[in-house]
C-alpha positions as CSV (number, residue, x, y, z in Angstrom):
1,M,102.3,-158.5,21.6
2,D,100.4,-154.4,20.7
3,M,103.0,-151.9,20.2
4,R,101.3,-149.5,22.4
5,T,100.9,-151.4,25.8
6,Q,104.5,-152.4,25.5
7,T,107.8,-150.9,28.0
8,P,110.7,-149.9,27.0
9,D,112.6,-152.3,28.1
10,E,110.9,-155.3,25.9
11,P,111.4,-156.1,22.5
12,Y,108.5,-155.3,19.9
13,E,108.0,-157.8,17.6
14,P,105.5,-157.4,14.4
15,P,103.4,-159.7,13.8
16,P,105.3,-162.2,10.7
17,A,102.3,-161.5,8.8
18,H,102.8,-157.4,8.7
19,R,107.0,-158.4,8.5
20,F,106.3,-160.3,5.5
21,R,104.3,-156.9,3.5
22,V,106.5,-154.6,5.3
23,E,109.9,-156.6,3.5
24,A,108.3,-157.4,0.1
25,A,107.2,-154.1,0.7
26,M,110.6,-152.5,0.4
27,L,112.4,-154.9,-1.7
28,E,110.0,-153.4,-4.9
29,M,111.2,-150.9,-3.8
30,I,114.8,-151.4,-3.8
31,E,114.3,-153.2,-7.2
32,H,112.6,-150.0,-8.4
33,L,115.7,-147.9,-7.4
34,Q,118.3,-150.0,-8.7
35,Q,115.8,-149.4,-12.0
36,E,116.6,-146.0,-12.1
37,G,120.3,-146.5,-10.9
38,L,121.2,-146.4,-7.3
39,S,123.6,-149.5,-5.8
40,R,122.4,-152.2,-3.5
41,Q,124.6,-149.7,-0.8
42,E,124.0,-146.7,-1.4
43,I,119.8,-148.1,-1.3
44,A,121.3,-149.5,1.9
45,L,122.7,-146.7,3.4
46,I,120.0,-144.6,2.8
47,L,117.1,-146.8,4.2
48,A,119.4,-147.2,7.4
49,D,119.1,-143.9,7.2
50,A,115.6,-142.9,7.7
51,A,114.4,-145.8,9.0
52,D,117.0,-144.6,12.0
53,E,115.4,-141.3,12.0
54,Y,111.6,-141.9,11.5
55,V,112.1,-144.8,14.9
56,I,113.6,-140.8,16.3
57,I,110.2,-139.5,15.2
58,L,107.9,-142.2,17.2
59,A,109.9,-142.0,19.9
60,N,109.5,-138.4,20.0
61,M,105.8,-138.2,19.4
62,S,105.0,-140.8,22.1
63,A,106.9,-138.8,24.4
64,E,104.9,-135.9,23.5
65,T,101.5,-138.0,23.7
66,A,103.3,-139.3,27.1
67,A,103.5,-135.6,28.6
68,D,100.2,-134.8,27.1
69,R,98.4,-137.7,29.3
70,Q,101.1,-136.2,32.7
71,S,99.9,-132.8,31.9
72,Y,95.9,-133.3,31.9
73,H,96.1,-135.7,35.2
74,L,97.8,-133.0,36.8
75,H,95.3,-130.0,35.8
76,Q,92.2,-132.2,36.6
């Protein structure tokens, strides 16, 4: 299902190929950060926080877009 046509009650399942690419990139980044001296626990906590913040940013962007569309239709 395309994330743009999904209703709030439907869980999003990314295509397996996309999930694989993102996870592979994340594992490479984790390995690089460990080589720079960060611990696995520190990396995991920071990644989780960053992912949460990014989801909030995306939700706010979606809400703004929906409000813009609604405003546009009201002024037609």
